C-alpha positions in Angstrom: 0.0 0.0 0.0 2.9 2.3 0.7 4.4 1.7 -2.8 1.0 2.1 -4.4 0.3 5.3 -2.6 3.7 6.8 -3.5 3.2 6.0 -7.2 -0.3 7.5 -7.1 1.0 10.6 -5.4 3.7 11.0 -8.0 1.1 10.9 -10.7 -1.0 13.4 -8.8 2.0 15.8 -8.7 1.9 16.0 -12.4 -1.0 18.3 -12.0 -0.1 22.0 -11.3 -0.7 23.2 -7.7 -3.5 25.4 -8.9 -5.4 22.4 -10.2 -4.8 20.3 -7.1 -5.9 23.3 -4.9 -9.4 22.9 -6.3 -9.7 19.6 -4.4 -9.5 21.4 -1.1 -12.1 24.1 -2.1 -15.5 22.4 -1.6 -17.6 25.3 -2.8 -16.8 28.7 -4.3 -18.9 31.8 -4.0 -20.2 32.4 -7.5 -19.9 36.2 -6.9 -16.2 36.0 -6.5 -14.2 37.9 -9.1 -11.3 36.3 -11.0 -8.8 38.1 -8.8 -10.5 37.0 -5.6 -10.6 33.4 -6.8 -6.9 33.4 -7.6 -6.2 34.8 -4.1 -8.3 31.9 -2.6 -6.4 29.4 -4.7 -3.0 30.8 -3.6 -4.1 30.8 0.0 -5.2 27.2 -0.3 -1.8 26.3 -1.9 0.0 27.9 1.0 -2.3 26.4 3.6 -1.8 22.8 2.4 1.8 23.2 1.2 1.0 22.3 -2.4 4.2 24.0 -3.5 6.5 22.3 -1.0 9.0 19.5 -1.8 7.7 16.0 -2.6 8.4 14.5 0.9 6.6 17.3 2.6 3.5 17.0 0.4 3.5 13.3 0.6 3.6 13.2 4.4 0.8 15.7 4.6 -1.2 13.7 2.1 -0.7 10.4 4.0 -1.6 12.2 7.2 -4.8 13.4 5.7 -5.7 9.9 4.4 -5.3 8.4 7.9 -7.5 11.2 9.3 -10.3 10.3 6.7 -9.6 13.4 4.5 -9.4 11.8 1.0 -10.1 15.1 -0.7 -13.2 16.6 -2.1 -14.9 15.6 -5.4 -15.6 18.7 -7.5 -17.9 16.6 -9.7 -20.2 15.3 -7.0 -19.8 18.0 -4.4 -19.0 15.6 -1.6 -16.0 14.2 0.3 -14.3 11.4 -1.6 -14.3 8.9 1.3 -17.9 9.5 2.0 -18.9 8.8 -1.6 -16.8 5.7 -1.7 -18.1 4.2 1.6 -21.7 5.1 0.6 -21.5 3.1 -2.6 -19.0 0.4 -1.6 -21.7 -2.0 0.0 -23.5 -2.3 -3.4 -20.3 -3.4 -5.1 -19.3 -5.8 -2.4 -22.8 -7.3 -2.4 -22.5 -7.7 -6.2 -19.1 -9.3 -5.9 -20.2 -11.8 -3.3 -23.3 -12.6 -5.3 -21.0 -13.5 -8.2 -18.1 -15.0 -6.4 -19.9 -17.6 -4.2 -21.9 -19.3 -7.0 -18.9 -19.3 -9.3 -16.8 -21.1 -6.6 -19.5 -23.7 -5.8 -20.2 -24.4 -9.5 -16.5 -24.6 -10.3 -16.1 -27.1 -7.5 -18.9 -29.3 -8.9 -18.1 -29.1 -12.6 -14.3 -29.3 -12.0 -14.9 -32.7 -10.3 -17.2 -33.9 -13.1 -14.6 -32.9 -15.8 -11.7 -34.5 -14.0 -13.6 -37.7 -13.1 -14.7 -38.1 -16.7 -11.5 -37.1 -18.3 -11.5 -37.0 -22.1 -15.1 -37.8 -22.3 -18.1 -35.8 -23.5 -18.7 -34.2 -20.0 -15.0 -33.1 -19.8 -15.0 -31.7 -23.3 -18.3 -29.8 -22.6 -17.0 -28.2 -19.4 -13.7 -27.3 -21.0 -15.4 -25.7 -24.0 -17.7 -23.7 -21.8 -14.9 -22.6 -19.6 -12.8 -21.6 -22.5 -15.7 -19.6 -24.0 -16.3 -17.9 -20.7 -12.7 -17.0 -20.3 -12.2 -15.8 -23.9 -15.3 -13.6 -24.5 -15.3 -10.2 -22.7 -17.7 -9.7 -19.9 -19.7 -6.9 -21.6 -20.6 -9.3 -24.5 -22.2 -11.7 -22.0 -23.8 -8.7 -20.3 -25.4 -7.5 -23.5 -26.7 -11.0 -24.3 -28.2 -11.5 -20.8 -29.8 -8.0 -21.0 -31.3 -8.8 -24.4 -32.7 -12.2 -23.4 -33.6 -11.8 -19.7 -34.5 -8.1 -19.7 -35.7 -7.1 -23.1 -37.3 -10.3 -24.3 -38.4 -12.2 -21.1 -38.6 -9.2 -18.7 -37.4 -11.5 -15.8 -34.6 -9.5 -14.4 -34.3 -5.7 -14.5 -31.2 -3.5 -14.7 -30.0 -0.9 -12.1 -29.7 -1.8 -8.4 -33.4 -1.4 -7.3 -36.7 -0.5 -8.6 -38.2 3.0 -8.2 -40.8 1.9 -5.6 -38.1 0.2 -3.5 -35.9 3.2 -3.8 -38.6 5.4 -2.3 -38.8 3.0 0.7 -35.0 2.6 1.2 -34.5 6.3 1.1 -37.3 7.0 3.6 -37.0 7.6 7.3 -38.9 4.3 8.0 -36.2 2.1 6.6 -33.0 1.5 8.6 -29.8 0.5 6.8 -27.9 -1.9 9.0 -25.3 -3.2 6.6 -25.8 -1.4 3.3 -26.5 -4.7 1.6 -30.1 -4.6 0.4 -30.6 -8.4 0.7 -29.7 -8.4 4.4 -31.3 -5.0 5.2 -34.6 -6.1 3.6 -34.6 -9.2 5.9 -33.5 -7.3 9.0 -36.3 -4.7 8.4 -38.8 -7.5 7.8 -39.5 -6.2 4.3 -39.0 -9.2 2.2 -40.1 -7.6 -1.1 -37.0 -5.4 -0.9 -34.9 -8.6 -0.6 -36.5 -10.2 -3.5 -36.2 -7.0 -5.6 -32.5 -6.8 -4.7 -31.9 -10.4 -5.8 -33.7 -9.8 -9.1 -31.6 -6.7 -9.8 -28.4 -8.6 -8.9 -29.1 -11.5 -11.3 -27.9 -10.0 -14.6 -24.7 -8.3 -13.3 -24.0 -11.2 -11.0 -24.2 -13.8 -13.8 -22.1 -11.6 -16.0 -19.3 -11.4 -13.4 -19.7 -15.0 -12.3 -19.0 -16.5 -15.8 -15.4 -15.1 -15.9 -14.7 -16.2 -12.3 -16.2 -19.7 -12.9 -14.2 -20.2 -16.1 -11.0 -19.5 -14.1 -11.8 -21.6 -11.1 -13.2 -24.6 -13.0 -10.0 -24.9 -15.1 -7.8 -24.7 -12.0 -10.0 -27.3 -10.2 -10.0 -29.7 -13.1 -6.2 -29.5 -13.7 -5.5 -29.8 -10.0 -7.6 -32.9 -9.6 -6.0 -34.5 -12.6 -2.6 -33.8 -11.1 -3.7 -35.3 -7.8 -5.0 -38.5 -9.5 -1.3 -39.1 -10.6 0.0 -39.0 -7.0 1.2 -42.1 -5.2 -1.2 -41.8 -2.3 -4.1 -42.1 -4.8 -2.6 -45.2 -6.2 -2.1 -46.6 -2.7 -5.7 -45.8 -1.8 -7.0 -47.6 -4.9 -4.8 -50.6 -4.1 -6.4 -50.9 -0.7 -9.8 -51.2 -2.3 -11.2 -47.8 -1.5 -14.1 -46.7 -3.7 -13.6 -43.9 -6.3 -16.2 -41.8 -4.6 -14.4 -42.0 -1.2 -11.0 -41.3 -2.9 -12.5 -38.3 -4.6 -14.2 -36.8 -1.5 -11.7 -37.7 1.3 -8.4 -37.5 -0.5 -8.1 -35.9 -3.9 -10.6 -33.0 -3.6 -9.1 -31.6 -0.4 -5.7 -31.3 -1.9 -7.0 -30.2 -5.3 -8.9 -27.3 -3.8 -5.7 -25.6 -2.5 -4.7 -24.0 -5.9 -8.3 -22.7 -6.2 -7.9 -21.0 -2.8 -4.5 -19.6 -3.7 -6.0 -18.1 -6.9 -8.9 -16.6 -5.1 -6.9 -13.5 -4.1 -5.9 -12.8 -7.7 -9.5 -13.5 -8.8 -10.8 -10.9 -6.4 -8.5 -8.3 -8.0 -9.9 -9.3 -11.5 -13.4 -9.1 -10.1 -13.0 -5.6 -8.8 -11.7 -4.5 -12.2 -14.5 -6.2 -14.1 -17.1 -4.7 -11.7 -16.6 -1.3 -13.3 -17.6 -2.4 -16.7 -20.6 -4.5 -15.4 -21.9 -1.6 -13.2 -21.7 0.8 -16.1 -23.4 -1.6 -18.4 -26.3 -2.4 -16.1 -26.5 1.1 -14.5 -25.8 -0.5 -11.2 -25.2 2.3 -8.6 -22.0 1.0 -7.1 -18.5 2.3 -6.4 -17.3 1.2 -9.9 -19.8 3.1 -11.9 -19.3 6.2 -9.7 -15.6 6.0 -10.2 -15.9 5.6 -14.0 -18.2 8.6 -14.2 -15.8 10.6 -12.1 -12.8 9.6 -14.3 -14.7 10.7 -17.4 -14.9 14.1 -15.9 -11.2 14.1 -14.9 -12.1 14.0 -11.2 -8.6 13.0 -9.9 -9.5 12.7 -6.1 -12.2 10.1 -6.8 -9.9 8.2 -9.2 -7.1 8.0 -6.7 -9.4 7.1 -3.9 -11.0 4.3 -5.9 -7.5 2.9 -6.8 -6.4 3.0 -3.2 -9.6 1.3 -2.1 -9.5 -1.4 -4.7 -5.8 -2.0 -3.9 -6.5 -2.4 -0.2 -9.4 -4.8 -1.0 -7.1 -6.9 -3.3 -4.3 -7.1 -0.7 -6.8 -8.1 2.0 -8.2 -10.7 -0.3 -4.8 -12.1 -1.0 -4.0 -12.1 2.8 -7.3 -13.9 3.4 -6.5 -16.5 0.8 -3.1 -17.2 2.4 -4.7 -17.6 5.8 -7.4 -19.9 4.5 -4.7 -21.9 2.6 -2.8 -22.4 5.9 -6.0 -23.5 7.6 -6.9 -26.1 5.0 -3.3 -27.4 4.6 -1.6 -27.9 8.0 1.7 -28.4 6.3 1.9 -24.7 5.4 1.4 -23.7 9.1 4.1 -26.2 10.2 6.6 -24.9 7.5 
C-alpha cells in the first residue's frame, strides 16, 4: 500500500498546484471575481503546502488519508471517502453474489470434468470454460440483457426499482449493513430482498462467468494432477471406492490451488465490476468512479484505486490464511 500510494501521489503531482488546490475548495462563492478566486487558490496552496517539496507534500497527504480526508470531489460536491463508503456496499454485495456461486459451480463441474477425463462431459466443461474466459464480460452482459430483460422481462437493470428506492431512502427504513438483501430481511421487508436479488441476477451472472471459467479450469487441472500421485494409487490398491477417494483425499488437496488463486481472482473481479456496473446502470462504487474519471475527477480516481488496492491485498491475505487452515503443512513450515 505504501508503494501504491507513493506511485499515485507522483502521478498526482503532475497536475499543477492550482489544479490540485481545487480539491480542497469544496464550494466557491459564485460572486467572487477572478482576482479573488486566484487569491483563494493561492491561500489554499500555502495552507496545504502544495508548492512544498515531494516528501513534505506526501507526508501531509498520507496524514490526511489516515484522518479520513481523501479530498473533495468537485464533480459530486461531496468528500471522496464519504462517496466511496456510501456506494461500496453495493459493489461488495454484487461481488459476493458473483463469487460464491462461481466457486461452488467450479467445484462441482471441475470434479465432473476430472472424473470423466477426455469424455463428453469433460469436453463440454472445457469448451464452456474456454468460452467464458475468452469472451469479454460486456458481451455476455449484452446477451443477458437482451434475453432476460428485453425479451423475457425477468430481471431488470439498475440496483433497485423505483418503488423500492422510495422505501429505502425514507426515514422508516433502517440501513444496518448497506446490503439490500440483508437489510430487507432485517427490516422485515422481504419484497425489498426479492427486488435486490432480481436486480443482482444479470450483473451477477455476467461477473460469475469469468470467475467460474478461471476456477473450474484450475480445479480440473489440480484434480487430474492429484490422480497421478502415489497416495491415490495406494488408496485404490487398498480397495477404496472412487467416490471415497474423490471426496476424502483428492478433492481436499486439489482445492488448494483454487484457494490460492482466489486472491488474484478478487482483483480481477474488482476490475470487471466497473464495466458491469456501467453496463447495467448499477449504482456501485465502480460506476461512480468511472463517471468521475470521465470528468477528470482526480481525487475520486485516486481514492478508488487506493480502495481497490486495499481490498485486493486483504483478499490475498485472506486466501493465504485460508490456505494455511486447509493445509496444515503450510502452518508447520
